[in-house]
C-alpha positions in Angstrom: 145.0 111.2 259.7 146.9 112.3 256.6 145.4 109.5 254.5 141.9 110.6 255.6 142.7 114.2 254.7 144.0 113.3 251.3 141.0 111.1 250.5 138.6 113.8 251.6 140.4 116.5 249.5 140.3 114.1 246.5 136.6 113.5 247.2 135.9 117.2 247.3 137.8 117.8 244.0 136.0 115.0 242.3 132.7 116.1 243.5 133.2 119.5 241.9 134.0 117.8 238.6 131.0 115.6 239.0 128.6 118.5 239.5 130.1 120.4 236.6 130.3 117.4 234.2 128.1 117.2 231.1 125.5 114.4 231.1 127.6 111.9 229.1 130.3 112.1 231.7 128.1 111.7 234.8 128.4 107.9 234.8 132.2 108.1 234.8 132.2 110.7 237.6 129.8 108.6 239.6 132.2 105.7 239.3 135.1 107.8 240.4 133.1 109.0 243.5 132.2 105.4 244.3 135.9 104.5 244.1 136.8 107.3 246.4 134.0 106.2 248.8 135.3 102.7 248.8 138.8 103.9 249.7 137.4 106.2 252.3 135.3 103.5 254.0 138.0 100.9 253.7 140.4 103.2 255.5 137.9 104.4 258.1 136.8 100.9 259.2 140.2 99.4 258.8 139.2 96.5 256.5 141.6 93.7 256.0 142.0 92.3 252.5 140.0 89.2 253.6 137.3 91.3 255.1 137.2 93.6 252.0 136.7 90.6 249.7 133.6 89.6 251.7 132.4 93.0 252.6 132.2 94.9 249.3 129.9 92.4 247.4 127.4 92.5 250.2 127.6 96.3 250.7 127.4 97.0 246.9 124.3 94.7 246.5 122.8 96.4 249.5 123.5 99.9 248.1 121.9 99.1 244.8 118.8 97.6 246.3 118.5 100.6 248.7 118.8 103.1 245.8 116.2 101.1 243.9 113.7 101.3 246.9 114.4 105.0 247.4 113.8 105.8 243.8 110.5 104.0 244.0 109.5 106.1 247.0 110.6 109.3 245.3 108.6 108.3 242.1 105.6 107.5 244.2 105.8 110.9 246.0 106.1 112.7 242.7 103.3 111.0 240.9 101.1 109.3 243.5 100.3 112.2 245.7 98.4 114.3 243.1 95.6 116.3 244.7 93.5 115.4 241.7 93.5 111.8 242.9 90.6 110.4 244.8 90.9 109.7 248.5 91.2 106.0 247.9 94.0 106.5 245.4 95.8 108.8 247.8 95.4 106.2 250.6 96.7 103.5 248.3 99.8 105.6 247.5 100.5 106.4 251.1 100.1 102.7 252.0 102.5 101.8 249.2 105.0 104.3 250.4 105.0 102.8 253.9 105.4 99.3 252.3 108.5 100.5 250.5 109.9 102.0 253.6 109.3 98.8 255.5 111.2 96.9 252.8 114.0 99.4 253.2 114.0 98.8 257.0 114.0 95.0 256.5 116.9 95.4 254.0 118.9 97.4 256.6 118.3 94.8 259.2 119.3 91.9 256.9 122.5 93.6 255.7 123.4 94.4 259.3 123.3 90.7 260.1 125.3 89.8 257.0 127.9 92.5 257.7 128.3 91.4 261.3 129.5 88.0 259.9 132.4 89.9 258.2 132.9 93.0 260.5 133.3 93.6 264.2 130.6 95.6 265.9 133.0 98.6 266.1 133.7 98.4 262.4 130.0 98.4 261.7 129.4 101.4 263.9 132.3 103.2 262.1 130.8 102.2 258.8 127.6 104.0 259.7 129.5 107.0 260.9 131.8 107.2 257.9 128.8 106.9 255.5 127.3 110.0 257.2 130.6 111.9 257.1 131.1 111.0 253.4 127.6 112.3 252.6 128.2 115.5 254.6 131.4 116.1 252.7 129.6 115.6 249.4 126.9 118.1 250.4 129.4 120.6 251.7 131.4 120.4 248.4 128.2 120.8 246.4 127.2 123.9 248.5 130.7 125.4 248.3 130.9 125.2 244.5 
């Protein structure tokens, strides 16, 4: 429990630095937060060294692909849903958004299968839970600043 508390406090401190950082430092802060997240997740799901060697490359690749898809959805929402567009253009944008979300869902299913080759079902469930708790801690730190 103490390790979790220390990691969480460190996370909250780094998040406040991340939010207050000037643009050139954002990349460095993001890397620090990712490092803390890795420590947090590793401890929460009790990864062995052997599991960690197999887990992190799969998880990191998944995370990057998911970020890419979510950015595409966000960009589409910002630019593709203009009320100045024709009905056909709006329908095409909506269809494209659903295609991107389907890709994200397929990616989630694929990575679940890959992760179950490395993790136990309980570890996978704890991974999902710890991701949510980590995100909530980030949001809380941002709101409290």
